[in-house]
N, C-alpha and C positions, 0 to 999 in steps of 0.2 A: 520517340519518333521515325515515321519511314524515311529512310532516306532519299537525301533529293536522286533524282534519277536524269544523267549527264550523256549524251551522244556528242562523241568525239569526230570531229570532219577531219583530219589531218595522214596529207599525202606521206608524211616520213616514220616509219614504222618506229624509228630510236626516239625521234620526239613524242610520239601517239605513245610511246608507252611509261616515258618520263614522264609526262603529265599526267596521264591514268594514274602513277607511284602518288603524284601530290597532292590529286584531288580525292584519293581514298583512303590520304593519311590516318584522316578524324573518324575514318568509318560512317559518319553518315552525310557520305557524296558515293555515289553508286555508277561506277560507270557502263551504261548498258551497251553501249555498242561501239567501235571503229569503224568509221567506214574512210577510205581511203579519198574517196572520189565526190564530189558533190551529189553526183546521178543515184549513185548509193546510200548517201545519206536520206535524200530527199522518197526515196523507195521506203526506208525503211521507218518513218516517222510515223505514219499508221498503227503499223505491227508493234512498234517499243513507245509509244507518247511518253518521250523524253519532257522532263521539267526547265531543261538547258540545251541547247547545243553551241561547243564550239568551234569555229569555222577557221580557218585558215583561210588566206585570200588567194594567193598561186593557188591553183589544183590542176589537174591533168582534166581535159574536157572537160566538164563546165567550169569556170571561175566562180569564187567565193563569192563577190557580186552579184552575179544572177543566180547563185543559189538563194541568197538570203532575196532577193527579190521574188524567188518563185514560190520561198519559205510561207515570207511576210502577204503576199500575196493569196493565197492558197489557205495554209494553215499556220495560222499566226504564234511564233511564242517565243520567247525572250533565246535571243543568241548572241552571244561573247564572242566579240573576233580577234583573234590570237594573229598578229602581222608580222613577220619577218621584213617587212617595206617599209618599215616609218623614215625613211631618209629622205631627203630636200627634193621636192618634185613628185614624189607621191602621193598620187590621187586614189589609188584604187582603196584604201583602209575607210578615206571619205567617203566614198562613194559607196560604199557597205554599211554605214553609218546613216547617210540621208535615203538609203534602200528599207532601212528602216527596223540594222541590228542596233542592242543597247548601249554596244562597249565595246569599246577596240581599245588590248593594249599591244604593246610591243614585244615579240618574241624576247626581244635580248636584253629587257627588265626582270626578266623573271628566272630564280634560280630555282632550276628543276631537280638541280642535284642535292638537295637541302630541302625534304619535303618540310621537317619540321621547323625550318628557319623561318623567318620575318617576312619574306619573299611569297612562301606555301603558303603561309597563313593569309595574309594578303587575300591572295588566289582567291582561297576558299571562301572568305569571309565575302570576296565580290561575288563567287558565284551565287550564294546564299540569297542575296538580296536582291541581284537579277532575277534570281529562277521567281522569286513573289511579285516582280514587276508587270503591271499590265501592259498588253500589246494590242497595237492596231493595226490592222490592215491598211493597205499603201494608203499614203494620207493623200500625195498628190490627184488620185482617181476619185477624192469625196470631196474636192473643191472647184470640180467644173459649173455649177449652178451655184455662185456666192447668195448667199441670203443680204437682204438690207444690213448694212450695222446698226448699232443701235441709238436712239437718239438723235437731234441734230446733229450736221455736222458742224463739226469742232476746228478751230485754229491750231498746228500744232507748228515749232519750229526745231525737233527733235525728237526723236522716238528711242528707247532706250529696251535694250531685250536681255534679259538675261534665262541661261539655261543649263541643264545638267544631262543626267542621264535620259536619253529618249528621245532630245534637244533637237538635234542632228535632223531626225527624218520630218521634225516639226516646222523648221527652220525653213528646209526644202519644198514644202507644200505652201509656207505662207509667203519667201519668195517670188517661187514660178506663177502664182496668183499677181503681183504684182508688175506693171507695166515698164519696162528699161526704163522709161524717164521718170518713174517715180519721184518727185521732189524733195522730198524729206528726208533728211539723213538719218538713220538707223543705223544706230550705232550697236555692237553684239558685246555680251561677255558670253561663251561656251565651254563652260566644264572638260575638260576632256584629255585624255595623257597626255605625258610630254610627249614631243617627237610629230603629233598629229594635224597641229591647227593649221600650219602651214596648206598641209594639203586638203583640207575639208573644207579652207578659204579656196585655194586654186581649180579645187572641184566645182564647189556651187558658181563661181565666174564662170565656169567654160558651162554650167548646166541653166541656169535662168539668165533672165536680159538685164535686169537689173546692174550695175557693177558690184562687184563682192571682192572686197580688197584689208590686208594687213592698215589699222591706224597708223599713224606716224606722227611723232609728239609734232607739234606745231603747222600742223596740219589743218588746211579750213573743213570746219563738220559741212563736208557740201552734200549735195544727194548722191546715192550710194548706199551700202550697207559697210559698215566696216568694223573686223573685229578688233579687240582687244589679242594684243600678241601673248604670245608664252611669258609668263614670268614677270607679266608688267598691268598693274591695275591702269585704265584707262579713264580718265575723266574732262568734261566740257569744261571749260575754262570762260572766263565772264568776257575775255573776248571775240569769245564764237571758235575760238582754236582747241585742238583737240592734246590734251597733255599726256605722257606714259609715266608712270612711277615704280621703278621697282627694290624700292628699296621698303615701304612702309609695310608694315603686318599688318591686318584687318580681316580680322577673321581667322576662316581658314583656309581661303581663297584667295590668289593674288596669278589672275585678277580675280576682282569680286565685282558680282554685282550689285551688289548695295553701294561699292563708291563710283561705282560708275552712277547708277540710278539717283544719289545721292546726290551728288554733280550736276546730273539734270533740273532737278526739285530747285537747285541754287542759283542755276543760271536764267533756265531756261521757264520757271515757275508756272503759271497758267497755260505756258505755251508745250510743256513737257508731256513728255506719255510714257509713261512704262509698263515694260511686260514682263509676268513673270511665267515663263513654259515650267514642264515637266522636269523633275531632279529631285533628289534626295535631298537631304537636311533644311533649310532654311534660309539663303544668298537670296539678295534679291528683295523678303521680303520688307525688312528695314528700310531698304530706297524708296519702294514703290509707297511707303505707306508719307515718305518725305513730301515725293512727288504730290501725293493727296493731299496734304497738310497745305500745300503752297498752289494749291487751286488748278493743279493739272489731271492727268485721265491715268489711271492707276487699271490695268486688267489682267487680272489669273486667266490659267486656263481652265479647265473644267476639269473634274473628278475621273470621271469616261473616259476622256480623248488620254489624258497623264499616263505616261507608263510610270511614273511614282510621283504622288502626291504629293509629297513632303514640301518642297519651296512653294508650289500655289497657296499652299493650303495655310503654311503657314503668313502669307501676303492675306491671305481673307483671314485668319485670327489679328490682323494689325488692321482692318479695316478697309480691306477694297473690298466690292460689293459688284465689280463689275465680273461677271466669273462668264468666260464663253469658252467656245468648241473652238478649234481651229478654225473650223471653217466664217465661224463669228467675226473671228479676231481678225482672218484676214480681209472681212469685209467693213471692217470699223477702220483698219488700216487706209484702205483702198477709199472710203468716205471723209479723210481728212483734208483738210487744206491747209495750205504750204502758207505758214507766218514767217515774219522777218527773225531771220537767227539772230542767236545770242551777241552783242556785239554793235549789230547798227539797226536794236531801236530805239 
């Protein structure tokens, strides 16, 4: 098998050297270039043609966010952000994800001193998976003239969205298409590396018109976009209020898209909407199926626009027949009318 070709964009020579040793440890990944600036990396792309780029966020000259935007706007390819800025209040990695990077990992979560260890093996596996992902140009540039949503207008009391790899870029485009006063609550499970959820939510809240925040236990499911916090399942109770569960094990993820969407099926019935976006695995598929069986609307992102088609395909395999591009998902959400919330009907 031909080794995967990786370009490292990192201004620390020491870190770049350790990263290179870790990536090349099994000999099935080759680092074809190490660039200390974004400008150098962008210039090298046509000549080197890597399968994946690892991108630092804080770089001299052009920053990592701008670099991701430039690459995804002109020569899209898989980008893995490696960030040392995962602390509270940091939005730079989140902005890179929304600009089109496929994934983000905290540098301090990687043990580059032991390339043979579990951390190094996990990093190499992640690079191999991401290098095979489908990438698209900036989504927000394609959402200018939205097509009409499918079918007659439906009434909805709540929308649940589940996403993984490639999700932040699609979410950014969908939320940009919604007006600030969009009336239907949107509950989101986004699988993302530990330490980055708060930054993603904060950055989205500043970048789009509709309010975006972290879901709080006991809060009413009000208009806005509410993300499940790290390490907690988000559910909608019969009372119409949000609940958090930090203890239940359900599948591989906490938060789980299946847990969220199943609760929406149980509480909202025909007024529930489930959306399964790009991602690895099958999370969200069973929950979308539950919404469908209760008479609600279930939507899967289509294959051409999905970075990884695993989650949407699993939903389709379980009976979801409304398969749409992000543009049509946005149009569909805009066409929904607000139904009374759970607990008020």
